[in-house]
Backbone bond lengths (Angstrom), bond angles and torsions (degrees), N, CA, C in turn:
res aa  C-N    CA-C-N  psi(-1)  N-CA   C-N-CA  omega(-1)  CA-C   N-CA-C  phi
1 M - - - 1.446 - - 1.530 108.72 -
2 S 1.334 116.21 137.19 1.463 119.61 179.06 1.523 109.89 -77.55
3 I 1.318 115.42 166.06 1.466 120.39 178.53 1.527 110.47 -62.20
4 F 1.341 117.49 -28.56 1.457 120.52 -178.40 1.526 111.83 -68.81
5 G 1.303 117.99 -18.56 1.447 120.58 177.02 1.521 112.88 -68.23
6 F 1.328 116.76 -16.54 1.458 120.48 -179.10 1.522 112.84 -87.30
7 F 1.319 117.68 -15.27 1.454 121.14 -178.73 1.524 110.04 -89.14
8 R 1.313 114.85 135.84 1.459 119.64 175.96 1.509 109.32 -82.00
9 R 1.299 115.82 140.99 1.458 119.98 174.22 1.516 107.91 -75.77
10 P 1.337 117.51 140.32 1.456 118.83 178.15 1.526 110.80 -63.61
11 V 1.305 116.49 147.18 1.461 122.12 179.63 1.521 107.90 -114.96
12 F 1.329 116.12 126.06 1.453 122.24 -179.68 1.519 109.66 -126.94
13 T 1.319 116.20 165.42 1.452 122.49 175.89 1.521 108.48 -96.17
14 L 1.328 117.32 117.76 1.454 122.18 176.66 1.513 108.16 -92.62
15 E 1.316 116.85 113.64 1.459 121.90 173.28 1.522 106.94 -97.13
16 Y 1.328 117.21 128.88 1.463 118.56 -178.11 1.514 111.02 -142.72
17 W 1.342 114.39 159.49 1.453 122.38 -177.14 1.527 108.09 -154.38
18 M 1.314 115.44 166.40 1.464 121.56 177.02 1.525 109.06 -93.05
19 D 1.344 115.61 135.93 1.455 121.02 177.11 1.518 108.06 -142.69
20 D 1.315 115.94 108.60 1.457 122.16 177.79 1.531 112.14 54.68
21 G 1.338 115.67 42.23 1.459 121.03 177.21 1.522 115.59 85.10
22 W 1.328 117.97 1.86 1.455 122.63 179.31 1.526 109.84 -112.74
23 Y 1.336 115.78 145.71 1.454 120.62 169.07 1.529 106.85 -83.94
24 V 1.315 116.27 120.77 1.458 122.01 -179.59 1.516 107.26 -116.49
25 G 1.320 117.83 138.60 1.453 119.49 -177.58 1.508 113.35 -149.86
26 R 1.324 112.82 167.22 1.463 120.59 177.36 1.511 108.57 -145.16
27 L 1.331 115.45 156.76 1.462 120.90 173.32 1.522 107.07 -90.98
28 R 1.315 116.50 115.90 1.462 121.40 -175.43 1.532 111.76 -57.06
29 E 1.324 117.36 -41.27 1.462 121.70 -174.66 1.536 113.99 -81.60
30 V 1.326 117.36 -8.57 1.465 120.56 -176.37 1.531 109.04 -125.86
31 P 1.332 117.53 93.31 1.465 120.08 -178.38 1.526 111.80 -56.58
32 G 1.312 115.65 137.01 1.459 120.70 175.45 1.510 115.53 91.44
33 V 1.336 118.71 -4.11 1.470 120.58 178.55 1.522 108.12 -98.66
34 F 1.342 115.02 99.67 1.459 123.97 178.37 1.511 108.25 -123.22
35 S 1.336 117.28 157.46 1.452 121.14 171.71 1.522 108.70 -163.59
36 Q 1.329 115.54 -177.27 1.455 120.98 179.27 1.513 109.46 -148.87
37 G 1.331 116.03 165.64 1.452 121.61 176.99 1.510 109.79 -163.75
38 Q 1.319 116.03 161.04 1.460 120.28 178.97 1.528 111.70 -78.22
39 T 1.334 116.99 -19.85 1.464 122.59 177.27 1.529 107.99 -133.46
40 P 1.339 117.64 161.90 1.468 118.83 175.85 1.532 112.26 -58.56
41 E 1.327 117.00 -36.12 1.462 120.97 179.52 1.530 111.05 -65.81
42 E 1.337 116.52 -42.06 1.467 119.99 178.70 1.530 110.45 -67.30
43 L 1.333 116.87 -38.04 1.463 120.25 175.95 1.525 109.70 -58.98
44 L 1.331 117.78 -45.60 1.464 121.09 -179.58 1.530 111.14 -61.87
45 E 1.330 117.69 -43.87 1.464 120.34 177.05 1.522 110.94 -60.01
46 N 1.336 116.05 -44.66 1.464 120.63 -176.92 1.526 112.07 -69.40
47 I 1.331 117.35 -36.33 1.466 119.46 179.91 1.528 109.69 -70.45
48 E 1.342 117.40 -34.33 1.467 120.34 175.14 1.523 110.17 -64.01
49 D 1.332 116.98 -41.91 1.469 120.42 177.32 1.528 110.71 -62.89
50 A 1.334 117.24 -43.21 1.461 120.91 179.99 1.526 110.58 -62.10
51 Y 1.328 117.10 -41.56 1.463 120.84 178.51 1.537 110.52 -64.89
52 R 1.331 116.23 -45.49 1.463 121.19 -179.56 1.534 110.48 -59.84
53 L 1.329 117.17 -43.84 1.465 120.85 178.72 1.524 111.27 -63.66
54 M 1.331 116.95 -39.16 1.459 121.18 178.94 1.528 110.29 -63.40
55 V 1.327 117.58 -42.61 1.464 121.76 179.38 1.524 110.15 -65.96
56 E 1.336 117.49 -44.37 1.463 120.74 179.13 1.527 111.29 -61.99
57 E 1.329 116.65 -41.75 1.463 120.49 179.27 1.522 110.84 -66.02
58 A 1.319 116.45 -38.93 1.469 119.97 178.71 1.523 110.16 -63.63
59 D 1.339 117.91 -38.22 1.466 121.05 177.56 1.523 111.11 -63.34
60 E 1.333 116.62 -38.80 1.461 120.65 -179.84 1.522 111.82 -71.19
61 C 1.325 117.04 -26.06 1.466 121.20 -176.67 1.520 112.57 -92.75
62 T 1.316 117.17 6.19 1.459 119.93 179.97 1.522 109.14 -59.82
63 P 1.333 116.63 127.32 1.460 118.51 -178.18 1.522 112.07 -62.39
64 V 1.332 114.93 142.10 1.457 120.92 178.24 1.523 109.32 -71.01
65 K 1.307 115.67 -38.67 1.456 121.65 -179.55 1.536 108.89 -84.63
66 P 1.322 118.18 130.10 1.464 119.74 179.32 1.529 111.00 -61.42
67 F 1.292 116.02 149.34 1.451 120.14 177.70 1.517 109.61 -121.12
68 E 1.316 115.83 159.47 1.459 121.05 -179.72 1.519 110.07 -93.76
69 T 1.319 115.33 151.10 1.453 120.59 174.88 1.521 109.21 -128.01
70 K 1.300 114.99 156.43 1.449 120.34 179.55 1.532 108.13 -152.93
71 K 1.316 116.99 131.19 1.459 120.83 175.36 1.525 108.16 -80.86
72 V 1.332 115.56 133.48 1.452 120.38 -178.99 1.510 109.58 -130.40
73 S 1.295 115.78 153.17 1.458 122.82 175.50 1.524 107.23 -110.88
74 L 1.315 116.10 126.98 1.451 120.65 -178.22 1.522 110.30 -105.46
75 A 1.314 116.49 135.16 1.461 121.41 175.32 1.522 107.53 -91.29
76 I 1.323 114.90 112.03 1.471 118.06 179.83 1.505 110.87 -123.52
């Protein structure tokens, strides 16, 4: 078994609907990841590709200079 067999694949909620004969969907937990397909299976393939591209782009955009983080509590 490869080392990749030990990693769990992320699980997201796919929300989808019909629009003009196409299955259109988005990942609820990942803003901005939308796609479409002619079948539910094609939609799933396309949404996986969209997510993969988003992750790859985020890796490329990682700032060279380290940044600070801070946990905050918001009163809403």
